[in-house]
N, C-alpha and C positions, 0 to 999 in steps of 0.2 A: 418278397416278403420274408420275415424272419422265420415264420412257421408255415409248413405246407401240409396239405391234407394227407398225403401218402409219402412215406420215406422208405428207403432201402439202404442196407449197409453196403459200404465199400470197404475193402480190406487192403492194407498195405501188402505189397508183394514181399517186402523184406522183413516185416515184423508181424506180430500178432495183434497189431493195432487196427481197430475198426473205427469208422466214422459213419454217422447216420446222415445220409445225403438226400437232397431233393432230386428225384429221378428226372425232372424236367431240365436240369442244368448239366452242362457237359463237364463233369468233374471226375469221371471214372473211365477206365479203359476197358475194352471188351476182352475178358479172359475166358476163353471157351474150353469146355470139357466135353469129352465123349459122353453120350447119353448113358446114364447109369453110373457115371463116375463124377464125383464132385470135387476131386482133388486135382489141381492142375499138374502137380508133379507126377501123379500116376498116369495122367493122360500123356504127359511128355514121354514117360518111359515106354508106354504102349506105342506111341507114335514112331519111335525108333524102329520098331519091327513091323510097321504097317506100310503097305503099298500106297504111295501118295495118290496115284490115280484112282484107287478104290475110294479114297476119301474126297476125290475131286479137288485136290489141292495141287496147284502147279508148282514146279520147282522154284519159281520166283517167289512163292509165298512160304518158302521153307523156313523163313526167319522166326516163326513162332505162332502160337495159338492166339496171340494178341493181335487183333485186327484193327489197327496196326500198332506196332511198338511206339510208345511215347505219345500216342494220339488219345485225346479225351473226347468222349461222346456222352450223349444222354443215355439213360438206361434202355429206352426203347430202341435206340440205334444199335446199342451193344447187343441186345437180344436179336435184332434183325440180322446183324452180321454173323453171329454164331449160328443162327438157324439156317442161313444160306449154305452152310457147309454141313448141316446135320448135327450141330453141336448145341449145347445149352450153356448158360452162364455157370461158372464154377461156384459152388456154394462156399468153398473154402480155398481160395488161391493160396498155394503153399509157398513158404519161404524156401529159397534155394541158393546155390552158390552165385558169386558175382559173375563168374564166366557164363553160367547158364542163363542168368537174368538177361544178358545182352543177346546171347545166341538164340535162346528159345523163348525168353520171356518178354514182358512189356516194357522193360527198362528199369533201371535202378530207382527205387523209392517211389514208384507210382502207386496209385490206388486202383483197384479193379472192382467192377460192379459184381454184386452177388444177388441171387434171387431172394435173399432173406429180408423180410420186412422188419422195420424198426419203428419205434415211436419215441418221441421226446417227452420229457417230463419237465416240470418247473418247480424250483424250490422258492417258496414265497416268504419274504421277510414280513412278519406280522406287524412290525412297527410302522413301516412306510409303504408296504405293498410292492416293493421292488422284487424282481424275479431274476433268477439265474437258471440257465438251461442245464438240465441233467440228462445225460445220454446213457441209458443202459446198454451194455454190450453182451454178445454171446458168451457162454461159459468158456473160459480159457482165453478170452480176448483181453486186450489192454485198452482202457479208455484214455481219452485225452484228459489231463488234469483239469483244465478250465471247464470241463463238462462233467464234473463230479460234484458231490455234495460239498457245501461250504467252500466253494472255489473263490468266493469274494469277487466274482465277475458279474455282479448283478446290474440290472438296468431298469429304468423306469418305464412303466407301461400305462396306458390310459384305460383304467378299469371302467366298465359300464355299470352305472348305478341302476339297480332294479327297484321295484316297489318295496317300500319298507326298509330300504337301506340308506345309509349315509356314508360319508367318506371314510368313516372308521370301520364300517362293516361291509364294504363293497368287495373285500377279499377275505379268504379263509383266515381265521385267527387261531394261533397256537393255543391260547388259553382256553378256547372252547373245544379243544381236541381236533381242530381243523375240520369240524363238522363231520368227521368220520365217514360213515356209510352214506350220509346224505350228499356228500360231494365226491366221494371216491378219493379222498386225500388221507394222508397219514401224517402223524407228527414226525418231525425231523430234528436233528440237533440244533442248538442255539435258538430255540423258540421259533422254529420255522415250520412250514408245511410243505410236504412233497406231494405233488398232484400230477395225475395224467392229464393230457390235453388233447383236444380234437379241434380241427379247423373246419369251419363252414363258410361257404360263399353264398350270399343271398343277394337278390336283386331288390333294392328298396323301392323302385318305381316300376310297376308292371301294367298299370291301367293306361292304355293309349288315348283314352278320352280326356286325360289330364296330363299335360306335360309340365313339369315343375319349372319355376322361374330360375333365372340364372343365379340369383342369390341363394336360393334353396339348394341348387345343385352344388354350388361351391361349399355350402355348409355341410352337406351330407356325404358327398363322394370324395374320396381321398386317394383313389387308385387311378392313375393316368392311363392313357392309351396312345398308340401311334395314330397319326392321321389316317382316316379310312382309306385314302388312296394308296397307302403303302401296302395294303393287304391284297391289292390287285395281282401282284406277282405270284401269289399262291394259287391262282386259278379260280374258277367259279365258286368252288366250295368255300373259299376264304374271302371273296370279294364282298364289300359292303355297298349298300344302296341307301339313298336317303328316304326316310319315311314320308309318305304322302297322305297319311290319314289326316282328317280335318284338323284335329288338335295339333298335329305336327306342323301342318302348314301355317296355322295361326301363330305357333310359337316362334316362327322365323322372325316375325316383326319384333319380337321381344328379345332377339339375340340368341335363340336356342335352336339348334338343328339336331335331329335324331337320325342315327344311322343304325341299320340292322343288316344281318347277313343276307346276302343275295339268295342263297339256297333256301331261305325261309320264306320266300315269296309264295303266296297262295292266291287262289282265285275265289271270287264271290260273285256268282252270276256272270255278268259281262264286265264287271269292274276288276281291275288288277290292283291289288294292294301290295306295294313294294315294301320291303324291309320290315317284316313282322312274321309272327307265327299265328295261324288260325287254330283255335281249339273249339270243339263242339261243346256247347254248354246250353242245355235246355233246348235242343234242336236248333239253336242259333249259332252264330259264329262271332268271335271277337278277336281282336288283335292283342297280343300280350308282349310287353317288353321283357327281355331276358337279361341274365347277368353278363352277356357279351354285347349288349346294346351299347353304343357309344353316343354320348351327348357332346355336341360341339357348342361351346359357350363363347360368345363374342366378348371382347373387352368392353368395359364401361367407358363412356365418354364424358361422364359428369364428374369424374374424380372421386366417386363414392368409395369408401374404404371397405376392404374385405380381402381375404386371401385369394390371390390370383385375379383380382378384379381388373388389372391393367393390361392383361394379355389374353390372347385367345387360348382356351383350354379344350383339351379332348379328354373327357372323363368317362371311365368305364362304369356302367350301371351295376356296381358290385360293392358290397361291404363284406370284408373278411373278418370273421370273429373267431378268436381263440377261446374255446369253452373249457373251463377248468373242472376236472372231475366229471361227475354225472349230476343229473337233476336240473341242469341249466340255471343254477343259482348264481354262479360266478362266471364272468367272462371279461375279456378285454379286447380292444381293437388290435388286430395283427400289425405290429410295428414294421415299418419298412427297414431295409438294410441295403447298403451299397457294397461295403467291403465283404469279401467272402467269409462266411462262417467257418468254424472248424470243420464242419461236415462238408465243406465245399473246397477243401484244399486239393490241389491236383498232385502235389508232390509231398512226400512224407518228410523229407529232409529240409526242404526249402521253406517250410511254414507256408508262406504265401508266395507263389511264383510271381516273378515280375510281369509275366504275360497276363496274370489275373489282376494284380493289384494296381497297375498303373491307370488303366481306364476307369476302374472302380473308384480310385482316389479322386480322379478328375470329376467324375459324375457326382460324388458325394460333396465335393467342394462347391461345384456349380449349384447343386440342389440347396445347399446351405445358404449360399448367397441369394439365390432366388427366393427362398423362404423368407429371409430377413427383409429383402426389398419389397416383397408382396404382403408382408404382415401388416395388419391394420393399425398396429401401434407405431410402426417405423416412422411414417411421415410426421405425426404430431410430436413424437419423441425428438427427432432431429430438429424440427422447427423450434420447439421450446428451448432446446439446449443452445441453439444459435442465438435465439432472442435474448437469453440470459447473458450471453457474452457480448452482444452488440447493442442491445437496447435497454432491457429492463429485466430484473430478476423475477418479477411476477406478472407475466403477460396475461391478458384477459383471454377467456375461452374463445371469444370471437376472433381475436388476433391470431391465436394458435390455429384455429380452424381454417382461416383464410390462407395462412402460410402453408399449412399441410396440403390444402387443395392445390396450390401452385406447385408444390413439390411433386404431387402425383400426376398432375395433368401436363406439366411443362408449359403452363400458360399463366399470365397474370396481367391484369390491367389492360386487356385487349391485345396484348402482345404475345405471340407464340414463340417460345424459345426453342426447345427441342420437341415439344408436344408429346413427351414420353414420361413415364414414371421415373422418379429419382433425379429430377432436374434441379441442380443446385443454383443455376443462374436464375431461374424463375423463383426459387425459394428466397434467394438473397434480395431480389427486387421486392418481393412481397414483404419481407422483414423491414427493409430500409425505407420503402415508399408508403407504407401503411400510415394512416393518420395517427396511430398510437405511437409511432416512432417520430413523427414530425410536428405534432401539436405542441406549441409552446405553453398552452394552458396546463398541460400535465406536469410542467416544471414546478407548479405550485402544489402538486399532490405528493405528500411525503411518502406514499407507498410506491411511487413510480421511480424508475431509474435503477441504478445498481452501483455498488461500491467498485472502485477501480482496484485491480489487483496491485499489490505492493511493487512488484517488479515493473509493471507498466507505469506506475507513478514515478519511479526513479527515472525510467527512460523518458517519460514526458517532461519531467523537470529538467533533465539535461538538454533536451532539444529546445525547450522554451527559454532556458538561460544561456543558450548559444554556447554549448560545450565545444571546445576546440582541442583536439588531441595533439600531443607533442610529437612533431615530426611524423604525423599521419598514423600514429599507433592505433591498433585495434583496441576496442574496449575490452578489458579483462577484469571480470569480477571474481571474487573469491568467497567461499563459504556462504553464498547467498541463501542456501537452503536452511542453514542454521540461523542466519541473521533475519531473513524475511519470511521463511517458509516456502520460498520459491527460488529455484535455480534454473537457468535456461537449459532446456532439453534434458532435464533431470527430474521429471515427475516421479514421486515415490511409488506410484502405482499407475495402472492403466485407467484409473478412475479420476485422474487429474490431481491437482494439489489440494483440492477441497471437494466436499460433497455438494452436488447440485441441489440437494433437498435440505441443506443445513438451515436450521431455525435458531438464531441466537436467542438466548434467554432474555426475556423482557417483553416489551410491547409487541414486537414482531412475532414472537412465539405465541402470544395470546391471540393475535389477529390471524394466526395460521398462515403467516407470510414467510418466505424464505429470503435469505441473504447469503448465498454461497461463499462469497469472498470474505465474509465476516468471520469465517472459521479460522482465518489467518490473523485475526485481530486479537491475539492473546497478549497479555501484559509483556512478556519477554520480547515478543516480536515487535510490538509497538515501540518499546524502548530502543531496540536495535535499529529500527527504522529511523527514529529521530536522531540517534547518535550518528548513523551513517550519512544522513542528509546534512547535519551540521558540519561534519568533516568535509563533505563535498563542497559546501559553500566556502568554508574557511581555508581548506588546504588543497582543493582539487581532488581528482580521482586518485586516491592513494589508500594504502592500508593503515596509514597512521591515524591515531586517535579514533579507533573503531570505524575506519572508513570502509567503503565497499571494494576498493581496488585490490590488485594483487601485490604481493610483497616482492615480486621479481621485477627489476627495472634496471635500465642503463641510462644515465649513471646510477649507481647504487642508491637505493632509497635511503633518505635521511629523515628520520622522524624526530628531528629537533628543530626548535624554532629560533635558536640563537645562532649567531654567526660562528663558523668553525674555520680555523686556519691551521695549517700544518704543511709539512714538506710535500705530502701527497695531495692535499686539498687546499690549495692556496686561496681559492675563492670562497666567499660566504655561501653556504648551502643551507636551504631551509626546505620545509615540506613542499611548498608550491613549486620550488625550483626542480624537484625530482619527481613531481607528480606525472602521471600518464597524460594528463590534460587538465584544463581549467575552464571555469565558467567565465564567459566574456561579456555577458549581458550588461548593457548600460542604458538607463532610462533615457528617453528622448526629451525629458523635461526636468527642470530642477525644482518644480513646484510639488510639494509633498502630495497634495490631493491628486494631481495628475500622475505622479509616480505610482501611487496605490491603485489608481484606476487602470493603469497599463498592466500592472501585475495581476489585477483581477481579470483582465481580458486574456492574457497569455496562460495563466495558471488555472483559472476557475471558470473560463468561458463567460465571464460577466455575471456569474451567479452569486457572487459574494454579497452578503447582506450589508446594509448601511452601518449597522453596529460593528460588524467585523472590520469594515473599511476604516472606521473611526479608531478602533483599537490599534490596528496595524499602523495607521498614520502616526499616532502618538508614540508608539514604540520606535518608529523610524526616526522621529525627531530626537527622542531620548538617546538612541544609539549614535546619532551624529554628534550630539553634545558630549558623549562619553568618550568616543574613540577618535574624534577628529578635532 
């Protein structure tokens, strides 16, 4: 977690820089001083004149007071090692020469544990409630710049809302003097508040006569735990056993198991109650869950949405709260962190050592992916976006729910695909096989369906009109982003070429319906599309006459329609002759009505209205009379 209840300073051996570290993490080295001396350099000087056997130090351990050089331990381990030789942690490990650092010291650039406690503060932005950590250092010490006032390294926290508060008053406000004595906060520069913080760990569930449901556990508990069996290696004092109280047994059928420490087993008459703590209350006894109790939560099988619902969870019965100032008025949930904080650096010069950062980076990435996959909004979000691309811009809530369920369960229509969360095969089947995608009745609903993207319209037209490339050339477009608003593999942002929530002005906007592709239907883009399609029909794929093609070609592109002759170009060359390819479609009939019907089939899937077919037929006859 980002904040811990107790912290102690570690100090750089090379500089006067301190950092406020969590004593439970192996981020400092044991720098030991003779009792009564807190300066490592003084101890080193005294050691030169001290008989090693009197100090019970063997010649092999002559390399220094650091037990051992370049090794990092927790604070308790550092204290244990120093105490084993009759020493204590140095209060002020002193800077010394490079030679002595290696010969007598802990190594260059490392941090050493001190017995000096420290506390973090937070600087609170009154406008948005973001906080950045401020780390006071001892007199004469040097702080880390990111842990000073106005460091601009703020981050968002989840403030707890108490009675009488709203989202604007859930944190101290500069304009009200940061509530002064009421909160233990003071005003700070740039309209911020500087506050002391304390950390408390509480067990939200303590009554063994009531075991919460799986859904309530997922909503309440955010600190995970190892599986209980992994604690067995620590011996009986660390081993967990399953709770067998009546409520615990009944909860198993609901997918919840309760585990408590083995050494907390107590007796009541002839009955043995495993996994709990007995407390005398009114001459009676009752079992109490503690903050180290572990709840094992089975995955759901019905595809119900919720964080972590698709996998087995082991949740610690604990909620860590960071309390701001005094009075209990302001608090926020202790945020998790994966990468080492500044107070957890092992080396002063390397910022974050590779040995610390690599695994932490992998864990953070995995946790991010897991959070996104398990979030209750992921399945309907992915389902709706794919529906908009494949079927309709405005899918019904029932349609989205059915597809989201398939995505989370890996099953659809009686078929099990992977049977796991995140199944794209099941999602695709749910989208394409649903009645909302297959019903022809919906073709008459003007709100159903979607506009085709302009680039897809061009590609569809070329396929339907049997485009044949010259000598097998690849299709090469140019400036399509400027002409159509779409260029292959060149989206202007990670949010696609258009917004999925775009509502075009007019009837759709009034009906609260979206048409994402319509965002590309601006007047300039429509004109460019019509010009490019006309050039494609008349001249083939070329850049001539506002065409979509590239200007680079062999033989050289000729954008003239009259014959050209000369010593270098004896043959007549026109636009079609130098195009990258041409449309070769020819109708299978010479009857106008049948020609229009065939075009309706290959270009509009037979959806063209009778009036549209009549107009196109008349124009076809007119064109034949004019040009032939």
